C-alpha positions in Angstrom: 0.0 0.1 0.1 2.8 2.3 0.7 4.7 1.6 -2.8 1.0 2.3 -4.3 0.0 5.4 -2.8 3.4 7.1 -2.7 2.8 10.8 -1.1 2.8 13.1 -4.2 4.0 15.8 -1.8 7.2 14.2 -1.5 7.7 12.8 -5.1 6.6 16.2 -7.0 9.8 18.3 -5.8 10.5 21.7 -7.4 10.2 21.6 -11.7 13.2 23.2 -12.3 15.5 19.7 -10.0 12.6 17.3 -11.2 13.8 16.4 -14.9 17.3 17.2 -14.4 18.1 13.8 -12.6 16.6 11.7 -15.7 18.9 11.2 -18.8 16.8 12.7 -21.3 14.6 15.1 -20.6 10.7 14.9 -21.4 9.5 16.7 -24.4 5.8 16.8 -25.3 4.3 13.7 -27.4 2.4 16.6 -29.6 4.6 19.2 -30.1 8.1 17.9 -29.2 8.8 21.3 -27.4 11.0 20.1 -23.9 8.9 20.4 -20.8 10.2 22.1 -17.4 12.9 24.1 -19.6 12.4 28.4 -19.2 13.9 28.6 -22.1 11.4 26.7 -24.3 8.5 28.8 -22.8 8.4 26.9 -18.8 6.0 24.2 -19.9 5.5 22.4 -16.7 5.0 18.8 -16.7 5.1 16.3 -13.1 5.7 12.6 -12.8 2.3 10.9 -12.8 1.6 9.3 -9.5 -1.3 7.8 -7.8 -2.1 10.2 -5.1 -2.3 8.8 -1.5 -5.5 9.2 0.6 -5.6 12.2 3.1 -5.7 11.5 6.8 -7.7 9.1 8.0 -8.9 7.7 4.8 -8.5 4.4 3.1 -8.7 3.4 -0.8 -12.1 2.0 -1.5 -12.0 0.2 -5.0 -15.5 1.0 -7.1 -17.0 -1.2 -9.3 -20.5 -2.3 -10.1 -23.1 -3.5 -7.9 -26.8 -4.0 -7.2 -27.6 -1.0 -5.0 -30.8 -2.4 -3.0 -29.5 -5.9 -3.3 -29.3 -6.6 -0.1 -32.7 -5.9 1.5 -34.5 -8.9 2.4 -37.5 -7.2 3.5 -39.4 -3.7 3.7 -40.8 -4.0 7.3 -41.7 0.0 6.7 -43.2 -0.8 3.5 -41.7 2.1 2.2 -40.7 0.6 -1.4 -37.9 3.6 -1.4 -34.9 1.2 -2.5 -35.4 -0.5 -5.7 -32.8 -2.7 -6.7 -30.9 -1.6 -9.9 -27.2 -2.0 -11.1 -25.0 0.8 -10.8 -21.3 1.7 -10.8 -19.4 3.4 -8.4 -16.0 5.3 -9.0 -12.9 4.4 -7.1 -12.9 6.9 -3.8 -11.2 7.1 -0.4 -13.3 6.9 2.9 -12.7 7.3 6.5 -11.7 4.4 8.4 -13.7 5.4 11.4 -17.0 7.6 12.2 -15.6 10.8 13.3 -14.9 11.0 16.8 -15.4 13.3 19.4 -12.0 14.4 19.8 -12.2 15.5 15.9 -15.1 17.7 16.7 -13.0 19.5 19.4 -10.1 20.0 17.5 -12.3 21.8 14.9 -14.2 24.1 18.0 -10.5 25.0 19.3 -9.9 25.7 16.0 -12.7 28.2 15.9 -12.4 29.2 19.2 -8.4 30.2 18.6 -9.3 31.7 15.3 -11.8 33.9 15.7 -12.0 34.4 19.6 -14.6 37.2 19.3 -16.9 35.3 17.1 -19.5 33.7 19.5 -21.7 32.7 16.9 -19.6 30.8 14.6 -18.6 28.8 17.7 -22.0 28.4 18.8 -23.3 27.2 15.9 -20.8 24.6 15.3 -21.3 23.1 18.7 -23.2 19.8 18.1 -26.4 19.6 20.1 -26.1 17.9 23.1 -29.6 18.1 24.1 -30.4 15.3 21.9 -29.6 13.0 24.5 -32.6 14.5 26.9 -35.3 11.9 26.8 -38.6 12.7 28.5 -38.9 9.6 30.8 -34.9 8.6 30.4 -32.3 9.8 32.5 -29.8 10.8 29.9 -28.8 14.3 31.4 -25.1 13.1 32.4 -24.8 12.8 28.3 -25.9 16.2 27.9 -23.0 17.2 30.1 -20.3 15.1 29.4 -20.7 13.0 26.3 -19.2 15.6 24.1 -16.1 16.6 26.0 -15.4 14.3 28.8 -12.2 12.3 27.6 -13.9 9.0 28.7 -15.7 9.6 25.5 -13.1 11.1 23.3 -13.2 8.2 21.1 -16.7 7.4 20.3 -18.3 9.1 17.6 -19.7 12.8 17.5 -23.8 12.9 17.4 -25.9 15.7 17.9 -24.7 17.0 14.7 -26.6 18.4 11.9 -26.1 17.6 8.0 -25.8 21.4 7.5 -23.1 21.4 10.3 -20.7 18.0 8.6 -20.7 20.4 5.5 -18.9 23.5 7.2 -16.5 20.9 8.9 -15.5 19.1 5.8 -14.6 22.4 4.5 -12.6 23.0 7.6 -10.9 19.6 7.6 -9.9 19.9 3.6 -8.1 23.3 4.6 -6.7 22.3 7.9 -5.0 19.6 5.8 -3.7 21.0 2.4 -2.6 23.9 5.0 -0.5 21.4 7.2 0.9 19.5 3.7 2.2 23.2 2.4 4.0 24.1 5.3 5.1 20.9 6.6 7.0 21.1 2.9 8.2 24.3 2.9 5.7 25.4 0.4 4.2 27.9 3.0 6.0 29.2 6.2 6.5 26.2 8.3 4.4 25.6 12.1 8.1 26.5 13.8 8.4 30.0 12.1 5.0 30.6 11.6 4.6 30.5 15.7 7.8 31.5 16.7 9.0 28.4 18.3 12.6 29.1 16.9 14.8 30.7 19.2 15.0 34.5 18.5 12.3 34.0 15.7 9.0 36.5 15.6 6.0 35.3 14.0 6.1 36.6 10.4 3.6 39.7 9.4 1.4 38.3 6.8 -0.3 40.0 3.9 -3.3 38.1 4.4 -5.4 38.1 7.6 -7.7 35.4 6.7 -6.8 32.0 7.4 -6.0 29.5 4.9 -8.6 28.6 2.5 -7.5 25.9 -0.6 -9.7 27.5 -3.2 -8.6 30.8 -2.6 -4.9 29.3 -2.4 -5.1 27.3 -5.8 -6.8 30.8 -7.1 -3.4 32.8 -6.4 -4.8 34.9 -3.6 -3.3 33.3 -0.7 0.8 34.3 -0.7 3.2 37.0 -0.2 5.2 38.0 3.0 4.1 35.8 6.3 2.8 33.3 3.9 5.0 32.0 1.4 7.7 29.1 2.6 11.4 28.6 1.9 11.0 25.7 -0.4 8.3 27.5 -2.7 7.9 25.5 -6.4 10.5 27.5 -9.3 8.4 29.2 -11.1 9.6 28.5 -15.0 7.5 31.3 -16.7 9.4 33.4 -19.1 7.0 36.5 -17.3 7.7 35.5 -13.4 9.9 37.8 -11.8 12.1 37.5 -8.5 10.3 38.9 -5.7 13.2 40.2 -4.3 13.9 37.4 -1.3 14.9 34.6 -3.8 17.3 34.6 -6.4 15.1 32.9 -8.6 11.1 33.5 -9.5 8.9 31.2 -7.2 5.3 30.2 -7.3 2.7 28.8 -4.9 1.3 24.9 -5.7 -1.6 24.4 -8.4 -3.8 21.8 -9.0 -1.6 20.8 -12.1 1.1 19.7 -9.2 -0.9 17.1 -7.4 0.1 18.3 -4.1 -3.0 19.2 -2.4 -5.7 16.5 -1.5 -9.5 17.1 -3.2 -12.0 18.1 -0.9 -13.3 16.0 2.3 -17.2 15.8 1.7 -20.0 13.3 3.1 -20.3 10.0 0.7 -22.8 9.8 -1.9 -25.8 7.1 -0.6 -24.6 4.9 -3.3 -20.7 5.2 -2.2 -21.9 4.5 1.3 -24.0 1.2 0.5 -21.0 -0.2 -1.8 -18.5 0.6 0.9 -21.0 -0.9 3.8 -21.5 -4.3 1.9 -17.6 -4.7 0.6 -18.5 -7.3 -1.4 -14.9 -7.1 -2.2 -14.0 -10.2 0.2 -16.3 -12.4 -1.9 -15.4 -11.6 -5.3 -12.6 -13.7 -7.8 -12.1 -12.9 -11.6 -14.7 -10.8 -11.7 -17.3 -13.3 -9.6 -19.2 -12.5 -6.5 -19.2 -16.2 -4.8 -21.9 -15.4 -2.0 -23.5 -11.9 -1.2 -24.5 -10.5 2.0 -27.0 -8.6 4.2 -24.9 -7.4 6.7 -21.0 -5.6 6.1 -20.2 -8.9 6.9 -21.0 -12.7 5.8 -23.5 -14.7 7.2 -27.2 -14.3 7.8 -26.6 -13.9 11.7 -25.6 -11.2 14.1 -22.8 -13.1 16.0 -19.5 -13.9 15.4 -18.9 -17.9 13.9 -14.9 -17.6 14.7 -13.5 -20.0 17.5 -11.8 -17.1 19.1 -14.7 -15.0 19.1 -17.7 -17.1 19.1 -21.2 -15.9 19.8 -20.0 -12.4 20.3 -22.0 -9.7 18.5 -20.8 -8.3 15.6 -22.0 -4.5 15.8 -23.3 -2.7 18.4 -27.4 -2.5 17.9 -30.1 -3.0 20.0 -31.0 -6.5 20.3 -34.6 -6.3 21.3 -37.1 -4.1 23.2 -35.3 -3.1 26.8 -31.8 -4.7 25.4 -29.3 -2.2 24.6 -26.4 -4.1 26.0 -27.1 -7.6 27.4 -27.0 -9.1 31.0 -24.4 -7.7 33.3 -21.2 -10.0 33.7 -21.2 -10.7 29.9 -22.3 -7.6 28.3 -23.2 -9.1 24.5 -22.3 -6.0 22.6 -20.0 -4.6 25.2 -21.7 -0.7 24.7 -25.0 0.5 26.0 -24.9 3.9 23.9 -22.4 4.2 21.0 -18.9 2.6 21.3 -15.5 4.0 20.8 -15.4 3.9 16.9 -12.7 1.0 16.1 -15.0 -0.8 18.2 -15.7 -4.5 16.5 -14.4 -5.7 13.5 -14.1 -4.0 10.0 -15.3 -4.9 7.1 -13.5 -6.7 3.9 -12.6 -2.8 3.1 -11.3 -2.1 6.3 -13.8 0.1 7.7 -15.0 0.1 11.1 -18.9 0.5 12.4 -20.3 0.1 8.5 -23.7 -1.4 10.9 -24.4 -0.1 14.0 -22.7 2.1 16.5 -24.4 5.5 14.7 -26.2 6.2 11.8 -24.4 8.3 8.9 -25.1 10.9 7.1 -25.0 11.0 3.4 -24.9 13.7 1.0 -28.2 12.6 -0.9 -31.4 14.5 -0.5 -33.9 12.3 0.5 -36.6 11.1 -2.6 -38.7 7.9 -2.1 -38.6 7.3 -5.9 -34.6 8.6 -6.1 -33.9 5.7 -8.5 -36.9 5.3 -10.3 -34.8 7.6 -12.5 -30.9 7.7 -11.8 -27.7 7.8 -13.2 -26.0 4.3 -13.3 -22.6 6.0 -13.0 -22.0 7.4 -9.2 -25.8 7.6 -9.0 -26.4 11.3 -6.4 -29.3 13.0 -6.1 -28.6 16.6 -4.5 -27.0 18.8 -7.0 -27.2 22.5 -6.7 -24.5 23.8 -9.3 -22.9 27.0 -7.9 -20.3 29.1 -9.6 -17.3 31.0 -7.6 -18.6 34.5 -7.2 -16.2 37.1 -9.1 -14.7 40.3 -7.4 -12.8 41.2 -10.3 -13.7 39.9 -13.4 -10.6 41.2 -15.3 -8.0 39.8 -12.7 -10.1 36.7 -11.9 -9.7 36.8 -8.3 -12.9 35.7 -5.9 -14.9 37.2 -3.8 -14.6 35.9 0.0 -17.0 36.3 3.1 -15.5 37.5 6.0 -14.2 34.3 7.3 -11.6 34.2 4.0 -13.6 31.6 2.0 -15.1 32.0 -1.5 -18.7 33.0 -1.9 -20.8 30.7 -4.2 -23.6 31.8 -6.0 -26.1 29.7 -8.3 -24.9 28.5 -11.7 -26.3 30.6 -14.3 -25.8 28.2 -17.0 -25.6 24.5 -18.1 -22.5 24.8 -20.0 -19.6 27.5 -20.1 -20.8 30.3 -21.6 -19.0 32.4 -24.3 -17.1 35.1 -22.9 -18.8 37.9 -25.0 -21.9 36.5 -23.1 -20.1 36.0 -19.3 -19.0 39.5 -19.4 -22.4 40.9 -20.5 -24.1 38.9 -18.0 -21.7 40.4 -15.5 -22.5 43.6 -16.7 -25.9 43.7 -16.6 -26.4 42.4 -13.0 -23.8 44.7 -11.7 -26.3 47.5 -13.8 -29.1 46.0 -11.9 -27.1 46.2 -8.0 -26.2 42.2 -8.0 -23.0 40.2 -7.5 -21.3 39.0 -10.3 -21.7 35.4 -11.9 -25.2 34.9 -10.2 -28.7 36.3 -8.5 -28.2 37.7 -5.3 -30.0 35.6 -2.7 -30.7 32.0 -2.4 -30.6 29.9 -4.8 -34.2 29.1 -7.2 -35.4 26.1 -5.7 -37.3 23.3 -7.7 -40.7 24.6 -5.5 -39.8 28.2 -6.2 -41.7 30.5 -8.2 -39.0 32.8 -8.3 -37.9 34.0 -11.7 -34.6 32.2 -13.4 -31.1 33.1 -13.0 -30.3 35.5 -16.0 -28.1 33.7 -18.4 -28.8 30.6 -20.9 -31.8 29.1 -21.2 -32.5 25.5 -21.3 -32.8 24.0 -24.7 -35.2 21.6 -24.5 -37.9 23.5 -22.1 -37.1 27.1 -23.5 -37.0 27.8 -19.6 -34.2 30.1 -17.7 -31.5 27.7 -16.3 -32.3 26.2 -12.9 -29.1 25.3 -11.0 -31.0 23.2 -8.4 -31.4 19.5 -9.7 -32.3 17.9 -6.4 -35.6 17.5 -7.5 -34.7 16.2 -10.8 -36.9 13.0 -12.4 -39.4 13.3 -9.7 -42.7 10.9 -10.5 -45.0 13.1 -8.5 -46.0 16.6 -8.7 -43.3 18.8 -7.5 -45.7 21.4 -5.6 -46.5 18.8 -3.5 -43.4 18.5 -2.2 -43.1 19.9 1.4 -47.1 20.2 1.6 -48.5 17.2 1.9 -45.4 15.1 2.9 -42.4 15.2 5.1 -40.1 14.7 2.1 -38.7 18.0 0.6 -35.3 19.7 -0.6 -33.9 19.8 2.9 -34.5 16.3 3.3 -31.2 14.5 3.6 -30.5 10.5 3.9 -28.8 8.4 7.0 -28.1 4.8 6.5 -26.6 2.2 8.6 -28.2 1.7 12.2 -27.5 3.0 15.3 -26.9 1.5 18.7 -30.5 2.1 19.7 -32.2 0.5 16.0 -32.7 -3.3 15.7 -31.1 -5.4 13.4 -33.0 -4.6 10.3 -31.7 -1.3 9.9 -27.8 -3.0 9.8 -28.7 -3.8 6.3 -26.6 -1.4 4.2 -29.6 -1.3 1.6 -32.1 0.3 4.4 -32.8 3.9 4.0 -34.1 6.7 6.5 -34.4 10.4 6.3 -33.8 13.8 8.4 -34.3 17.5 8.1 -30.8 18.7 7.6 -31.1 21.1 10.6 -32.1 18.4 12.7 -29.7 15.9 14.9 -29.9 13.0 16.6 -28.2 11.2 19.4 -28.2 8.3 17.4 -26.7 9.6 14.5 -22.9 11.1 13.3 -21.0 11.0 10.0 -17.9 9.6 8.4 -16.1 11.4 5.4 -15.1 10.6 2.1 -12.8 12.1 -1.0 -12.6 11.7 -4.7 -9.8 9.4 -6.0 -8.3 10.9 -9.1 -6.6 9.2 -11.4 -7.0 5.2 -11.9 -9.6 3.4 -10.5 -7.3 0.6 -10.1 -6.4 0.5 -6.1 -4.5 -3.2 -6.5 -2.8 -4.0 -9.7 -0.3 -6.6 -8.4 -1.0 -10.0 -9.4 -3.6 -9.3 -12.5 -2.8 -9.1 -16.3 -2.3 -5.9 -17.9 -1.7 -5.2 -21.5 2.0 -3.8 -22.4 1.7 0.0 -23.3 4.9 1.4 -24.9 6.2 5.0 -24.8 5.4 7.7 -27.1 8.7 8.1 -29.3 10.2 11.2 -28.8 10.5 13.6 -32.0 14.1 14.6 -33.1 13.5 18.0 -35.3 17.2 17.5 -36.5 16.3 14.5 -37.9 
C-alpha cells in the first residue's frame, strides 16, 4: 500500500530539478517541446503518480453492484430502495466515524482563530440536548458525552447535515495547509508561531485563514505566507520577488500536491463500501452476497476465538441495549468507540450499528426510478465562485476568507462575450457577479430564473437546483402534503438504539438537514483521481509502449 500510494508531496519536488536527474528531458508527445525548461517557454510536467489518501482515509476500489440488492424485506413498506445495478467509481473513505475528539479539534480551531465570533462557535457546537428524553435519565450524557475524555474516541452525535458540510470545508483546508507548511511551500509551523529561538511571528499580507480554493486561485501568498521551499516558477514572465534569486510560485492543481476536498459520501458510495463485496469476489465473480457488512445470516461471530460475540453495536430487542451484566453481548449501552468490533472487508469500522451516518444525498422515495447508472447521486445544486474582479479573476470572499458561491447561470461554459455581458447586466442591476443575489432558485420556487442561458429543451431559464430532477410526483406537493422536501437528507447504517433490520446497508431513512440525533453521526469521503484500480498486483495487464521522442534535427 505504501508503494502504491506514494505521497505526491515527496515525489513532486521543484520543477527546475525534477527532470535534471533523468537521462533525457521529457518532451511533449504532440509538439516535441521540452518540458520544465524556461528557455522553451516553461511548460511544466510532473511525474504521474497515484495520489495517497488524505489523513484518516483508506482507498475503496469501485465497481458495479446491485444497489438495494442486499435488502431482504421491507418492514416499513416504504418501497424506497428499488434494486438497480450501478457502478461506483473508486474513492477514499474514513476508516472510522468522526469522533468527539475530532470535532473538539474543530471547535478549538474556531475558538483560537475567531475568539470574538461567538456566533460561529455556537453554530458549530453539536446539539447535546439530543440525549434528553422525557422518560429517561440521560442528563449525564448531555453534560459529558461531547467533552469528557472518557468519550473522546466515541462517535460525535448531535451534528446536523449542515454542520457536517462546514466541518468538511474546515478539514480540507487544515489538511492542505498542513501539507504546504510541512513541505516548506508555506511558512512552517515553527516559523509561523515563533517556536525557534529568536524567531518572530512573520507579518502576513493576509489576515484570512488558509482556504484551498483561494490559495489555488493565487490569492493567498506573500510575506508571512510563502515558505522557504516554494516551487520554482519557470514562466518567462515570472520575476524574482526580491527574497529569492529565482522566481517562485505557490502550488497549483497541476502539481498534484494538494488533496481533494473532504465531503460526505454519496448514498451509493456508502452502501457499496458498507456491503464490501470485494471480500467475496474472485475473477470478476461474486461468490456470495451479503445482508450485513459481514458474511452470514446472523449477527454473532462464528470464529472460534470470538464465537457468539455480537458483531455490531445495536439494540437486540426491546429493553436490551447491552445484554446481561457480567457478559455484555455487544459491550456497549449507548455508542461504542469508533474502532470497536471487526472492520469489514474494505477495512472500515462500524459500517453497521453504533451510529447511523449522514450521506450527501437529498431524499426522495423514488430516488432511483430515474437515475444515472454511474455514480448515482441526488442533490446537485450547481454553483460558481463569485468573481470580485473579472479582469483579474479574483474570487470574492466572505468574512471568513472563503469564496462566495452563487447559483450557476448556465448548464455549460458560456461564450466570453455572453459571460461579460451577464456580469455587466447584473452589476447594473445591483446584483453580485456571476449570479443573482440571495438563495438559489429551488425546484419548488416561483421566483424568476437566473439571468443566463435557457434550457435547450424547455426553453425556460436554466435552473441550477436539480435536487428534484426526475420526480415521478407533482413537485408542488413536496413539503406541502409530505414531510419530504429539498432539505430532507439520507442517513444509513443503523445505530446503538436500532434493531438489526437497520444494519442492512440497503436500508435508508431521512431527516431534515438542520436536525440532529443522538443516533446519527458521520464519516467523510474524498474523490480518488486517476486510475480506479487500487490493487493492480497479481492481475494481467496489457503492455503499453512509451511515446517515441521527436527529434527536430532528423
